[in-house]
N, C-alpha and C positions, 0 to 999 in steps of 0.2 A: 325868192323866198317871199311868202305872203307876210304883210305887216298887219299887226292888230289894228283895228279901226275903232276909234272912239267917236262920240257924237259929232264933235267939230269936224273931224276928217270926213265923216259920212256926208255932212252937209257941204263941205267943200267939193267932194267928189260929184255930188248931184249938180252943183252949180257949174262945174267944169264940163260935165257931160251935156248939160242943157245948152250951154253956150256953143259947145262944139257942133251940136245939132241945129244951131240957130233957131232955137225955140224960146218962146216967152214963158214966163211962170204960169200965165193963164192957159197957155196951150197944153203944157204938161198936166196941169190940174184937170183940165177938161177931159184929156185922154185917160187919166188914171181914175176919174170919178171922185176927186176931192176938191176942196176949195183952193183958191189961189193963196190964201193966207197960210194954209197948211204947207204949201211948197216954200213959201217965204220963210216960215219958222224953221223948216227942216234945213234949209240952206244955211241958216244962221246957227245950226247945231243944236236946235231945240227939238229933240226927238220926242220927248215928253211921253204921252200915252199912246203914241201911234202903234198900231198892231204890226206884227211881222207881215201879215197879209197886205196891209196898206203900203208898207215899205216896198214890198216886192212889186206891187202894182205900179208904183211910181217909177221905180228904176227900170221896169220892163218897158215902159214907154220910150226909154232912152237905149233900148237894146242892152241893158246891163241886168245883173242879177245880184241878189243879196245872199250871202253864205254866212251862217252863224257858226262861230267857233268858240265854244266855252273854254275859258281859262281858269285853271285851279291849281294853286301851288306850283307854278312853274310848269314843268313837264310831268308833274305827278298824275295828271288825268290820263295822259297816254298810257302810262304804266298801269293805271288801274283798269282801263279798258282791255289792255293786253292780258292782264291777269284773269279777267273774267272770260275772255275768249279762250285762253289756255285751259281754264277750268272746264268749260263746256266741251272743248275738244277731248280732254282726258275723260270726261264722263261718258261721251259717245264711244270712244275707243274701248273703254272697259265693257260697255254693253255689247259691242260687236265681238270682242274677244271672247266674252262669256258665251256667245252663241256660236263659237267655232270659226270665226273669221280671222284672217291675218290682216293686220293693219299697218299701213305706212303713213306717217304723219308729215305734212308739209312737203308733198312731192312736187318738185318743180319740173317744168317741161318747156321745150322750145321746139315746135314742130310747124312746118309750112308757114313760118312768119308769125305764128301765134305763141305767145309766151304767157306763163302764169304759174300758179301753184294750186294744188288740190289739198284742202286741209286734211282730209283723211281719205286715202284710197284703200278700200277694203277688198280683200280677195277671198273667194271660197273655192279652193282648188277642186274639191270633190264634185262641185256643180258647175265648174268653169264659169263662175259668176264674178263680176266686179261691181262694186258699189262706190259711186263718186259722191262724197259727202262735202257739202259746203256749209260751213258753220258761220252764222252771222249773229253779232250781238245787237246790231242796229241795221235796219233796212233803210239805207240812205237813198238808193236809186233802184227802184223796182225793175225798170227796163234793163239797166246794166247788169243787175244780178241774174236775170233770166238769160241775157245774151252770154254772159261768161259761163253760166252753167251749161247752156247749149254747146259751147265750144269745148269745154272740158269732157263732157259726155261723148261728143263726137270723136275726140282724140283718145278716149279712155282705152280702147283695145290696144293701140299702139303703145301707149304709156305703160299699161299693165304688162304687156309682153316684155318690155324692156326691164321692168321692175321685178316681176315674179318669174319670168322664164316660160310662160305658157300663154296661149291665145284664148281669150274669153269668148264664149258663145252667147253670154247674157251680160248686158250692161244696164244697170239702173242708177238712179240718182236720188239724193235726199238734200233738201234744204232744211237745216237744223237751226231752230231759233230758241231763245230762252222763253220759258213758260211764265210770262208775266202779263199783267193787264194792258200795259202800254204797247207791247208787241202784238198782242192779239187784236187790239183796236186798229193798229196800223195795217195788219193783214186783212182785217174786215173791210177797211176802206178801199183796199186794192184787190178785193176778192175776184173781180172778173179776170184780171191779168194773171194773178197768182193761182187761181183756181184752174185756169186753162193750162198753165205751164206745169203746176205741181198739184194734180187732182187727188192724189192719194193721201190718206190720213192714218191716224193712230193704229187701229186694229189691223188694217191690211198691211201696214208697214211692219208691224211686229210679226205678223204671220209670214211675210215674205223673208224677213231676216232669219227666222228659224228654218225656213225651207225655200231658198231662193229659186226662182224660175219664172219665166214670163216677164211681162213689163211692169216696171215700177217707177213712178216719178212722184215722189212724196214730199210733203212739208210736215215736219215733225217738231212739235213744241216739247222741249226737253226741260224737265224741272231741275231746279237746283237741289243739291243734296244737303240737308241739314239734319242735325239729330232729331230723330223722332218723325221725320218727314219722309214717308215711304209713298212714292207715287206710282201710278200704273205704267211707267215708261220702261220697266225692266222686262226685257225679253225672256220668256220662258217662266215668268212668275205665275203662280196660280193662287187664286183666292180660296182660302180654307174656311168653311162655315162651321161654326160650332153647333154640334148637334143638341137639340133640345131634350132635356131629360124630363119625363113626366113622372111626378111622384106617384108611387103605387100606394094604394090603400091597404092597410093591414086587414 
C-alpha cells in the first residue's frame, strides 16, 4: 500500500536514493540542471517553491519518479471522482439508447491472458455493429489509454458475441472525455498521439451513431448536463431557426 509522502519524507527518500547510487549532491544537481544548494535544501525537507517539473527532473536522475496524489476529506475524493465518472457513463448511455443502441455497462472480460472491463459496450443488431466506449474523467497516461483501447477493440467481436448472442461485422471505438477547458488543453498537448489513435470528432461521430457503418475511431467531448445547458452532443437533435417576419405596410 502506498504511503502519503510529506516534505520531510520526500527529502529522506532523495537522500537514500542518492547514497544508494553513490552520487554526490553536486552530481545530482548537475544532471538535473539545478544548484547543489537546491538538492541540499530538498534533502532537508525544504520543498519550498520547487516546481513539479523540477522535482521530477531531480528524481529522474536517480531512476525514480514523482506521483502526485491529492488528499481530500479522507476517501471522499475517490467517491467524488467515481460519481463524476458514473454521471458521464450514464449520460453517454442515454444518448446511445436514444439512437437505438443496446448498452451494457461495465462489461468485464478475460480472453487470451488479457483482462479488463469496457465502460459501455453498445450494440446495434440491425447493423451488426459494436461500439466500444472508454470513458475517462482524467487522462493520466496517454500511451496506456491507447494501448488498452486497442486491446478492447481487438477483442470486441468475441466479447460482443458472448454478451449479445450474435457476431458483429463492424467494430468502432470512442474515447469519451468531459468537455472542460483542462481536458481540452491536455488533449491539445498530446494531439499527435491522440489524433493518430482517435482521428474522428464530433459531427462524424454523431452521424455514425445515427447510422453505423464503416470505420470509426473517435474522441468525443461530452458536456455536463445542467439546467438550461443544452449542448450539441445530442444525437439526432436539430436546430430550429425562427423565421423572420417582415411587417407589411398597410
